[in-house]
mmCIF file of the N, C-alpha and C atoms, coordinates in Angstrom:
data_MODEL
# 
_entry.id   MODEL 
# 
loop_
_atom_site.group_PDB 
_atom_site.id 
_atom_site.type_symbol 
_atom_site.label_atom_id 
_atom_site.label_alt_id 
_atom_site.label_comp_id 
_atom_site.label_asym_id 
_atom_site.label_entity_id 
_atom_site.label_seq_id 
_atom_site.pdbx_PDB_ins_code 
_atom_site.Cartn_x 
_atom_site.Cartn_y 
_atom_site.Cartn_z 
_atom_site.occupancy 
_atom_site.B_iso_or_equiv 
_atom_site.pdbx_formal_charge 
_atom_site.auth_seq_id 
_atom_site.auth_comp_id 
_atom_site.auth_asym_id 
_atom_site.auth_atom_id 
_atom_site.pdbx_PDB_model_num 
ATOM 1   N N  . UNK A 1 1  ? 0.833   -1.171 0.000   1.00 0.00 ? 1  UNK A N  1 
ATOM 2   C CA . UNK A 1 1  ? 0.000   0.000  0.000   1.00 0.00 ? 1  UNK A CA 1 
ATOM 3   C C  . UNK A 1 1  ? 0.882   1.240  0.000   1.00 0.00 ? 1  UNK A C  1 
ATOM 4   N N  . UNK A 1 2  ? 0.566   2.165  -0.871  1.00 0.00 ? 2  UNK A N  1 
ATOM 5   C CA . UNK A 1 2  ? 1.379   3.360  -1.064  1.00 0.00 ? 2  UNK A CA 1 
ATOM 6   C C  . UNK A 1 2  ? 0.716   4.553  -0.381  1.00 0.00 ? 2  UNK A C  1 
ATOM 7   N N  . UNK A 1 3  ? 1.470   5.280  0.451   1.00 0.00 ? 3  UNK A N  1 
ATOM 8   C CA . UNK A 1 3  ? 0.947   6.468  1.114   1.00 0.00 ? 3  UNK A CA 1 
ATOM 9   C C  . UNK A 1 3  ? 1.172   7.665  0.198   1.00 0.00 ? 3  UNK A C  1 
ATOM 10  N N  . UNK A 1 4  ? 0.073   8.264  -0.263  1.00 0.00 ? 4  UNK A N  1 
ATOM 11  C CA . UNK A 1 4  ? 0.142   9.376  -1.198  1.00 0.00 ? 4  UNK A CA 1 
ATOM 12  C C  . UNK A 1 4  ? 0.098   10.704 -0.447  1.00 0.00 ? 4  UNK A C  1 
ATOM 13  N N  . UNK A 1 5  ? -0.739  10.775 0.564   1.00 0.00 ? 5  UNK A N  1 
ATOM 14  C CA . UNK A 1 5  ? -0.942  12.024 1.297   1.00 0.00 ? 5  UNK A CA 1 
ATOM 15  C C  . UNK A 1 5  ? 0.268   12.352 2.166   1.00 0.00 ? 5  UNK A C  1 
ATOM 16  N N  . UNK A 1 6  ? 0.574   13.643 2.275   1.00 0.00 ? 6  UNK A N  1 
ATOM 17  C CA . UNK A 1 6  ? 1.687   14.090 3.117   1.00 0.00 ? 6  UNK A CA 1 
ATOM 18  C C  . UNK A 1 6  ? 1.183   14.674 4.428   1.00 0.00 ? 6  UNK A C  1 
ATOM 19  N N  . UNK A 1 7  ? -0.110  14.517 4.709   1.00 0.00 ? 7  UNK A N  1 
ATOM 20  C CA . UNK A 1 7  ? -0.688  15.094 5.917   1.00 0.00 ? 7  UNK A CA 1 
ATOM 21  C C  . UNK A 1 7  ? -0.159  14.386 7.157   1.00 0.00 ? 7  UNK A C  1 
ATOM 22  N N  . UNK A 1 8  ? 0.061   15.167 8.225   1.00 0.00 ? 8  UNK A N  1 
ATOM 23  C CA . UNK A 1 8  ? 0.546   14.640 9.501   1.00 0.00 ? 8  UNK A CA 1 
ATOM 24  C C  . UNK A 1 8  ? -0.349  15.164 10.612  1.00 0.00 ? 8  UNK A C  1 
ATOM 25  N N  . UNK A 1 9  ? -0.328  14.527 11.780  1.00 0.00 ? 9  UNK A N  1 
ATOM 26  C CA . UNK A 1 9  ? -1.160  15.011 12.884  1.00 0.00 ? 9  UNK A CA 1 
ATOM 27  C C  . UNK A 1 9  ? -0.754  16.405 13.345  1.00 0.00 ? 9  UNK A C  1 
ATOM 28  N N  . UNK A 1 10 ? -1.752  17.212 13.703  1.00 0.00 ? 10 UNK A N  1 
ATOM 29  C CA . UNK A 1 10 ? -1.526  18.531 14.257  1.00 0.00 ? 10 UNK A CA 1 
ATOM 30  C C  . UNK A 1 10 ? -1.457  18.433 15.773  1.00 0.00 ? 10 UNK A C  1 
ATOM 31  N N  . UNK A 1 11 ? -0.710  19.302 16.419  1.00 0.00 ? 11 UNK A N  1 
ATOM 32  C CA . UNK A 1 11 ? -0.687  19.385 17.867  1.00 0.00 ? 11 UNK A CA 1 
ATOM 33  C C  . UNK A 1 11 ? -1.490  20.622 18.254  1.00 0.00 ? 11 UNK A C  1 
ATOM 34  N N  . UNK A 1 12 ? -2.577  20.392 18.983  1.00 0.00 ? 12 UNK A N  1 
ATOM 35  C CA . UNK A 1 12 ? -3.465  21.486 19.366  1.00 0.00 ? 12 UNK A CA 1 
ATOM 36  C C  . UNK A 1 12 ? -3.732  21.428 20.863  1.00 0.00 ? 12 UNK A C  1 
ATOM 37  N N  . UNK A 1 13 ? -4.322  22.498 21.385  1.00 0.00 ? 13 UNK A N  1 
ATOM 38  C CA . UNK A 1 13 ? -4.689  22.540 22.789  1.00 0.00 ? 13 UNK A CA 1 
ATOM 39  C C  . UNK A 1 13 ? -6.141  22.148 22.965  1.00 0.00 ? 13 UNK A C  1 
ATOM 40  N N  . UNK A 1 14 ? -6.404  21.313 23.975  1.00 0.00 ? 14 UNK A N  1 
ATOM 41  C CA . UNK A 1 14 ? -7.751  20.994 24.395  1.00 0.00 ? 14 UNK A CA 1 
ATOM 42  C C  . UNK A 1 14 ? -8.058  21.935 25.553  1.00 0.00 ? 14 UNK A C  1 
ATOM 43  N N  . UNK A 1 15 ? -9.175  22.653 25.474  1.00 0.00 ? 15 UNK A N  1 
ATOM 44  C CA . UNK A 1 15 ? -9.478  23.664 26.482  1.00 0.00 ? 15 UNK A CA 1 
ATOM 45  C C  . UNK A 1 15 ? -10.650 23.221 27.353  1.00 0.00 ? 15 UNK A C  1 
ATOM 46  N N  . UNK A 1 16 ? -10.473 23.347 28.691  1.00 0.00 ? 16 UNK A N  1 
ATOM 47  C CA . UNK A 1 16 ? -11.568 23.078 29.614  1.00 0.00 ? 16 UNK A CA 1 
ATOM 48  C C  . UNK A 1 16 ? -12.357 24.362 29.822  1.00 0.00 ? 16 UNK A C  1 
ATOM 49  N N  . UNK A 1 17 ? -13.431 24.279 30.597  1.00 0.00 ? 17 UNK A N  1 
ATOM 50  C CA . UNK A 1 17 ? -14.231 25.487 30.875  1.00 0.00 ? 17 UNK A CA 1 
ATOM 51  C C  . UNK A 1 17 ? -13.443 26.500 31.692  1.00 0.00 ? 17 UNK A C  1 
ATOM 52  N N  . UNK A 1 18 ? -12.448 26.018 32.440  1.00 0.00 ? 18 UNK A N  1 
ATOM 53  C CA . UNK A 1 18 ? -11.581 26.916 33.203  1.00 0.00 ? 18 UNK A CA 1 
ATOM 54  C C  . UNK A 1 18 ? -10.414 27.418 32.345  1.00 0.00 ? 18 UNK A C  1 
ATOM 55  N N  . UNK A 1 19 ? -10.470 27.130 31.042  1.00 0.00 ? 19 UNK A N  1 
ATOM 56  C CA . UNK A 1 19 ? -9.456  27.544 30.060  1.00 0.00 ? 19 UNK A CA 1 
ATOM 57  C C  . UNK A 1 19 ? -8.077  26.940 30.324  1.00 0.00 ? 19 UNK A C  1 
ATOM 58  N N  . UNK A 1 20 ? -8.013  25.779 30.984  1.00 0.00 ? 20 UNK A N  1 
ATOM 59  C CA . UNK A 1 20 ? -6.750  25.066 31.131  1.00 0.00 ? 20 UNK A CA 1 
ATOM 60  C C  . UNK A 1 20 ? -6.413  24.448 29.781  1.00 0.00 ? 20 UNK A C  1 
ATOM 61  N N  . UNK A 1 21 ? -5.152  24.548 29.377  1.00 0.00 ? 21 UNK A N  1 
ATOM 62  C CA . UNK A 1 21 ? -4.717  24.029 28.085  1.00 0.00 ? 21 UNK A CA 1 
ATOM 63  C C  . UNK A 1 21 ? -4.004  22.692 28.281  1.00 0.00 ? 21 UNK A C  1 
ATOM 64  N N  . UNK A 1 22 ? -4.455  21.676 27.544  1.00 0.00 ? 22 UNK A N  1 
ATOM 65  C CA . UNK A 1 22 ? -3.831  20.360 27.554  1.00 0.00 ? 22 UNK A CA 1 
ATOM 66  C C  . UNK A 1 22 ? -3.510  19.995 26.112  1.00 0.00 ? 22 UNK A C  1 
ATOM 67  N N  . UNK A 1 23 ? -2.275  19.594 25.852  1.00 0.00 ? 23 UNK A N  1 
ATOM 68  C CA . UNK A 1 23 ? -1.875  19.235 24.488  1.00 0.00 ? 23 UNK A CA 1 
ATOM 69  C C  . UNK A 1 23 ? -2.577  17.952 24.051  1.00 0.00 ? 23 UNK A C  1 
ATOM 70  N N  . UNK A 1 24 ? -3.041  17.939 22.801  1.00 0.00 ? 24 UNK A N  1 
ATOM 71  C CA . UNK A 1 24 ? -3.592  16.737 22.200  1.00 0.00 ? 24 UNK A CA 1 
ATOM 72  C C  . UNK A 1 24 ? -3.286  16.754 20.714  1.00 0.00 ? 24 UNK A C  1 
ATOM 73  N N  . UNK A 1 25 ? -3.530  15.622 20.053  1.00 0.00 ? 25 UNK A N  1 
ATOM 74  C CA . UNK A 1 25 ? -3.220  15.505 18.626  1.00 0.00 ? 25 UNK A CA 1 
ATOM 75  C C  . UNK A 1 25 ? -4.499  15.369 17.819  1.00 0.00 ? 25 UNK A C  1 
ATOM 76  N N  . UNK A 1 26 ? -4.556  16.085 16.692  1.00 0.00 ? 26 UNK A N  1 
ATOM 77  C CA . UNK A 1 26 ? -5.644  15.932 15.733  1.00 0.00 ? 26 UNK A CA 1 
ATOM 78  C C  . UNK A 1 26 ? -5.114  15.122 14.568  1.00 0.00 ? 26 UNK A C  1 
ATOM 79  N N  . UNK A 1 27 ? -5.647  13.933 14.382  1.00 0.00 ? 27 UNK A N  1 
ATOM 80  C CA . UNK A 1 27 ? -5.171  13.070 13.303  1.00 0.00 ? 27 UNK A CA 1 
ATOM 81  C C  . UNK A 1 27 ? -5.897  13.404 12.004  1.00 0.00 ? 27 UNK A C  1 
ATOM 82  N N  . UNK A 1 28 ? -5.194  13.314 10.866  1.00 0.00 ? 28 UNK A N  1 
ATOM 83  C CA . UNK A 1 28 ? -5.856  13.557 9.582   1.00 0.00 ? 28 UNK A CA 1 
ATOM 84  C C  . UNK A 1 28 ? -6.790  12.393 9.236   1.00 0.00 ? 28 UNK A C  1 
ATOM 85  N N  . UNK A 1 29 ? -7.797  12.682 8.432   1.00 0.00 ? 29 UNK A N  1 
ATOM 86  C CA . UNK A 1 29 ? -8.786  11.683 8.035   1.00 0.00 ? 29 UNK A CA 1 
ATOM 87  C C  . UNK A 1 29 ? -8.250  10.916 6.829   1.00 0.00 ? 29 UNK A C  1 
ATOM 88  N N  . UNK A 1 30 ? -7.434  9.886  7.087   1.00 0.00 ? 30 UNK A N  1 
ATOM 89  C CA . UNK A 1 30 ? -6.827  9.092  6.011   1.00 0.00 ? 30 UNK A CA 1 
ATOM 90  C C  . UNK A 1 30 ? -7.698  7.888  5.684   1.00 0.00 ? 30 UNK A C  1 
ATOM 91  N N  . UNK A 1 31 ? -7.852  7.623  4.395   1.00 0.00 ? 31 UNK A N  1 
ATOM 92  C CA . UNK A 1 31 ? -8.685  6.528  3.912   1.00 0.00 ? 31 UNK A CA 1 
ATOM 93  C C  . UNK A 1 31 ? -7.882  5.630  2.980   1.00 0.00 ? 31 UNK A C  1 
ATOM 94  N N  . UNK A 1 32 ? -8.220  4.336  2.979   1.00 0.00 ? 32 UNK A N  1 
ATOM 95  C CA . UNK A 1 32 ? -7.608  3.391  2.046   1.00 0.00 ? 32 UNK A CA 1 
ATOM 96  C C  . UNK A 1 32 ? -8.523  3.284  0.832   1.00 0.00 ? 32 UNK A C  1 
ATOM 97  N N  . UNK A 1 33 ? -8.002  3.616  -0.345  1.00 0.00 ? 33 UNK A N  1 
ATOM 98  C CA . UNK A 1 33 ? -8.779  3.587  -1.579  1.00 0.00 ? 33 UNK A CA 1 
ATOM 99  C C  . UNK A 1 33 ? -8.007  2.849  -2.659  1.00 0.00 ? 33 UNK A C  1 
ATOM 100 N N  . UNK A 1 34 ? -8.722  2.292  -3.631  1.00 0.00 ? 34 UNK A N  1 
ATOM 101 C CA . UNK A 1 34 ? -8.110  1.665  -4.792  1.00 0.00 ? 34 UNK A CA 1 
ATOM 102 C C  . UNK A 1 34 ? -8.308  2.585  -5.988  1.00 0.00 ? 34 UNK A C  1 
ATOM 103 N N  . UNK A 1 35 ? -7.197  3.047  -6.559  1.00 0.00 ? 35 UNK A N  1 
ATOM 104 C CA . UNK A 1 35 ? -7.236  3.930  -7.715  1.00 0.00 ? 35 UNK A CA 1 
ATOM 105 C C  . UNK A 1 35 ? -6.426  3.278  -8.829  1.00 0.00 ? 35 UNK A C  1 
ATOM 106 N N  . UNK A 1 36 ? -7.078  3.002  -9.949  1.00 0.00 ? 36 UNK A N  1 
ATOM 107 C CA . UNK A 1 36 ? -6.450  2.332  -11.104 1.00 0.00 ? 36 UNK A CA 1 
ATOM 108 C C  . UNK A 1 36 ? -5.816  1.008  -10.705 1.00 0.00 ? 36 UNK A C  1 
ATOM 109 N N  . UNK A 1 37 ? -6.470  0.254  -9.831  1.00 0.00 ? 37 UNK A N  1 
ATOM 110 C CA . UNK A 1 37 ? -5.980  -1.057 -9.420  1.00 0.00 ? 37 UNK A CA 1 
ATOM 111 C C  . UNK A 1 37 ? -4.869  -1.015 -8.394  1.00 0.00 ? 37 UNK A C  1 
ATOM 112 N N  . UNK A 1 38 ? -4.497  0.154  -7.916  1.00 0.00 ? 38 UNK A N  1 
ATOM 113 C CA . UNK A 1 38 ? -3.426  0.286  -6.920  1.00 0.00 ? 38 UNK A CA 1 
ATOM 114 C C  . UNK A 1 38 ? -4.012  0.811  -5.621  1.00 0.00 ? 38 UNK A C  1 
ATOM 115 N N  . UNK A 1 39 ? -3.704  0.130  -4.507  1.00 0.00 ? 39 UNK A N  1 
ATOM 116 C CA . UNK A 1 39 ? -4.202  0.554  -3.203  1.00 0.00 ? 39 UNK A CA 1 
ATOM 117 C C  . UNK A 1 39 ? -3.340  1.692  -2.674  1.00 0.00 ? 39 UNK A C  1 
ATOM 118 N N  . UNK A 1 40 ? -4.000  2.791  -2.292  1.00 0.00 ? 40 UNK A N  1 
ATOM 119 C CA . UNK A 1 40 ? -3.299  3.965  -1.783  1.00 0.00 ? 40 UNK A CA 1 
ATOM 120 C C  . UNK A 1 40 ? -3.977  4.459  -0.511  1.00 0.00 ? 40 UNK A C  1 
ATOM 121 N N  . UNK A 1 41 ? -3.212  5.206  0.287   1.00 0.00 ? 41 UNK A N  1 
ATOM 122 C CA . UNK A 1 41 ? -3.746  5.863  1.479   1.00 0.00 ? 41 UNK A CA 1 
ATOM 123 C C  . UNK A 1 41 ? -3.751  7.356  1.204   1.00 0.00 ? 41 UNK A C  1 
ATOM 124 N N  . UNK A 1 42 ? -4.960  7.935  1.123   1.00 0.00 ? 42 UNK A N  1 
ATOM 125 C CA . UNK A 1 42 ? -5.089  9.367  0.848   1.00 0.00 ? 42 UNK A CA 1 
ATOM 126 C C  . UNK A 1 42 ? -6.086  9.962  1.835   1.00 0.00 ? 42 UNK A C  1 
ATOM 127 N N  . UNK A 1 43 ? -6.062  11.285 1.952   1.00 0.00 ? 43 UNK A N  1 
ATOM 128 C CA . UNK A 1 43 ? -7.004  11.951 2.844   1.00 0.00 ? 43 UNK A CA 1 
ATOM 129 C C  . UNK A 1 43 ? -8.393  11.949 2.213   1.00 0.00 ? 43 UNK A C  1 
ATOM 130 N N  . UNK A 1 44 ? -9.395  12.108 3.046   1.00 0.00 ? 44 UNK A N  1 
ATOM 131 C CA . UNK A 1 44 ? -10.783 12.101 2.567   1.00 0.00 ? 44 UNK A CA 1 
ATOM 132 C C  . UNK A 1 44 ? -11.018 13.271 1.615   1.00 0.00 ? 44 UNK A C  1 
ATOM 133 N N  . UNK A 1 45 ? -10.383 14.399 1.864   1.00 0.00 ? 45 UNK A N  1 
ATOM 134 C CA . UNK A 1 45 ? -10.554 15.569 0.996   1.00 0.00 ? 45 UNK A CA 1 
ATOM 135 C C  . UNK A 1 45 ? -9.986  15.281 -0.391  1.00 0.00 ? 45 UNK A C  1 
ATOM 136 N N  . UNK A 1 46 ? -8.814  14.625 -0.441  1.00 0.00 ? 46 UNK A N  1 
ATOM 137 C CA . UNK A 1 46 ? -8.213  14.286 -1.737  1.00 0.00 ? 46 UNK A CA 1 
ATOM 138 C C  . UNK A 1 46 ? -9.062  13.253 -2.475  1.00 0.00 ? 46 UNK A C  1 
ATOM 139 N N  . UNK A 1 47 ? -9.621  12.290 -1.736  1.00 0.00 ? 47 UNK A N  1 
ATOM 140 C CA . UNK A 1 47 ? -10.468 11.263 -2.355  1.00 0.00 ? 47 UNK A CA 1 
ATOM 141 C C  . UNK A 1 47 ? -11.721 11.888 -2.944  1.00 0.00 ? 47 UNK A C  1 
ATOM 142 N N  . UNK A 1 48 ? -12.245 12.907 -2.273  1.00 0.00 ? 48 UNK A N  1 
ATOM 143 C CA . UNK A 1 48 ? -13.444 13.592 -2.745  1.00 0.00 ? 48 UNK A CA 1 
ATOM 144 C C  . UNK A 1 48 ? -13.162 14.352 -4.043  1.00 0.00 ? 48 UNK A C  1 
ATOM 145 N N  . UNK A 1 49 ? -11.979 14.933 -4.162  1.00 0.00 ? 49 UNK A N  1 
ATOM 146 C CA . UNK A 1 49 ? -11.614 15.679 -5.371  1.00 0.00 ? 49 UNK A CA 1 
ATOM 147 C C  . UNK A 1 49 ? -11.438 14.735 -6.561  1.00 0.00 ? 49 UNK A C  1 
ATOM 148 N N  . UNK A 1 50 ? -10.903 13.535 -6.324  1.00 0.00 ? 50 UNK A N  1 
ATOM 149 C CA . UNK A 1 50 ? -10.657 12.568 -7.404  1.00 0.00 ? 50 UNK A CA 1 
ATOM 150 C C  . UNK A 1 50 ? -11.969 12.021 -7.931  1.00 0.00 ? 50 UNK A C  1 
ATOM 151 N N  . UNK A 1 51 ? -12.878 11.657 -7.017  1.00 0.00 ? 51 UNK A N  1 
ATOM 152 C CA . UNK A 1 51 ? -14.157 11.020 -7.400  1.00 0.00 ? 51 UNK A CA 1 
ATOM 153 C C  . UNK A 1 51 ? -15.136 11.966 -8.031  1.00 0.00 ? 51 UNK A C  1 
# 
C-alpha cells in the first residue's frame, strides 16, 4: 500500500471550561482507496476531489 498524502497530525490545545490548556493531537482523516488497481492511502478531501 502506497501512502500518497503528506498530511501529519496537528498538535493542538484541548481547552476546559476553566481555560486550562492540555496538548492533544488531531489526526488527519486518512482513507484506504483503490485507484487504477493500486491501493493507496489518501485523505478524505483528496479522495473527494478525485471522485
